[in-house]
N, C-alpha and C positions, 0 to 999 in steps of 0.2 A: 142684512142679507148680502148686499153688494160687497161689503168688506170680506165676508167669508169666502165668496166665490173668487174674489181677487187674490186672497191669500192661498186658496187651493190651486188656482191657476199658476201663481208664482212658484208654489211648492212643487207642482208637477213639472214645470219647466226646469227648475233647479235640479230636481231629483232625476229626471229623465235625460236632459241635455247636458247639464253641468258636469257630470262625471266624465263624459267623453271629451269635454274641453280641458278638464283638469288633468286627466290621466293620459291624454294623448302625448306621445313622445314627440319632442321637437326634431324635426328633420333638418339636417344640414345639407348644404349644396357643395358640390365639388369634391375634390380629394383632399385628404389630410396631409399636412406636412410630415416629413420623415427625417428624423435625426439619423444620419447615416454613419457618423463616426463621432467619437468623443474621447476626451482624456483630461485627467487632472491628477496631480500628485496627491498622495494620501496622508502625508505628514508634513507638519510645518510648525514653526514657533509662533507664539502670540504676536500679532502685528505683521505676520507674513502676508505678502501680496500674492494671493492665490488666483491663478488663472485657470478658468474652466474653458477648455477648448471644445468647440462644437462645429460640426459640419452638418448642414441640413439642406433639404431641397423640397420644393413644392411644385408639382406640375402646373398648378393654376397660377403660380407666381403671386399669391396674395398673403404670404406670411406677414403677420402684423406685430406680434409681440412674443417675448420670451418670458415664461413664468418660472420663478425660482422659489422653492419652498425649503426652508431650513428647519431641521428637527434636531434639537440639542438634548442629548441624554442627560437626564436629571432636571430638565427645564420643560421641554415640550416644543411645540410648533410655534414659529414666528409667522407674522402675516406674510402673505405672498408678495414677493418683490417682482415688479414688471419692468422689462426693458422694451421700449418701442423700437421696432426695426425700421431703419431708414430705407427709402426706395431702392437703392442698389442691392439690398440684401433680402428682398421679398421673394425672389424666385429661387435663388441658390446662394449659399454663402459658406465660408470657412473662416472662423475667427475665434475670438475668446471674450468671455466676460471676466471682469477683474473685480475681486473682492479684497479690499484692504481689511484684514481681519482684526485690526485694532478697533476697539469699541469705545465710544464715548460714555457708555453706561457702566464700565468697570475698568479698574486699573490693571487687572490681570485676569487670566483664566488659569485654573488649576491644570497641572500637568496631566496629560492623558484625557483631557476633555474631548468628547467625541461629538461631531456635528455631521449630519447627513444632509446633502443638498439633493433635491429632486428637481430636474429641469425638463421642461417641455415647451413646445412652440404652438401657438394658436394662430389660425389664419382669420381673415376678415369674415368668413362665413361661420366661425365658431368651431371649426374642426380642430382637434388637438392631436399633436404628434404622439409618438411613443415617448415614454418617460425614461430618462437616464438618471442613474443614481450615483452620487459621488460621496463616498465616506471620507472624512477628514479627522485626523487626531492631532491635537496640539501637543508637541513634544519639543522641549527646549533645545535639545541637541540635534534637531533635524537640520539638514543642509539643503541648500537649493540645488535643484538639478540644472545642468547646463542647458539642455535643449529637450523639448518634448519629442516624442516619436513621430514618424511619418503618419499622416500627411501634414502634421502640424509643425514640422521642423524647418519650414521654409521662412525666410526673412520677410518682414513686412505684412504679417497677418494683421488684419484690422481688429481693433478693440471695438466690440459691438456695444459695450456699455459697462456701467458699474453696477455691482450688487450693493444695495443699501440695506443691510441688515446689521443692527447693533446687538451683539450678543450680551447676555447677562452671565454673571457668576452666581448661581443660585445659593451656594454655601455662604456667600458674603451678605446676603440679604437678611434683615431682621425678621422676626415673626410678624411684626405689624407693618411691614413694608408693602407698598402697592406694587403689584407686578403689572406693567403696562403691556399686556398682550394684544 
């Protein structure tokens, strides 16, 4: 009899109180970071050193990391790449992320391979900025642009970090190959 009342009490607690704990939304504190300006070229050859220019600010001064997610047409999404922001860049910054597009997982990418990067910034409270999207197409005849537009055309912009995403060439993979997503 005691077992039955114990289980009924436990069931009542889980049924009545549990949903409010599970379905309550997480509240974040402070204000979200904002990406105020961004730029990246849209075409380049395989192995191109692609610079993703970002200007951002956070009134709370607690930006902590940059999230980069890549989506490759014909392959899908890669795991999110994180760049930790150093203390001088936690309140406001203007700089770039560098992605060396040569991959250790393939010797080449087919002409017109398309990749889309989605970039956002998170602060220490878990607030996320707006998301900026950068399309990129691999074209062998693409040339490098001399300078990015304002406000990124000044000398000495800091490199905020590297993007560590190794692309695949899906058409070169055999039917029984393992895809390490």
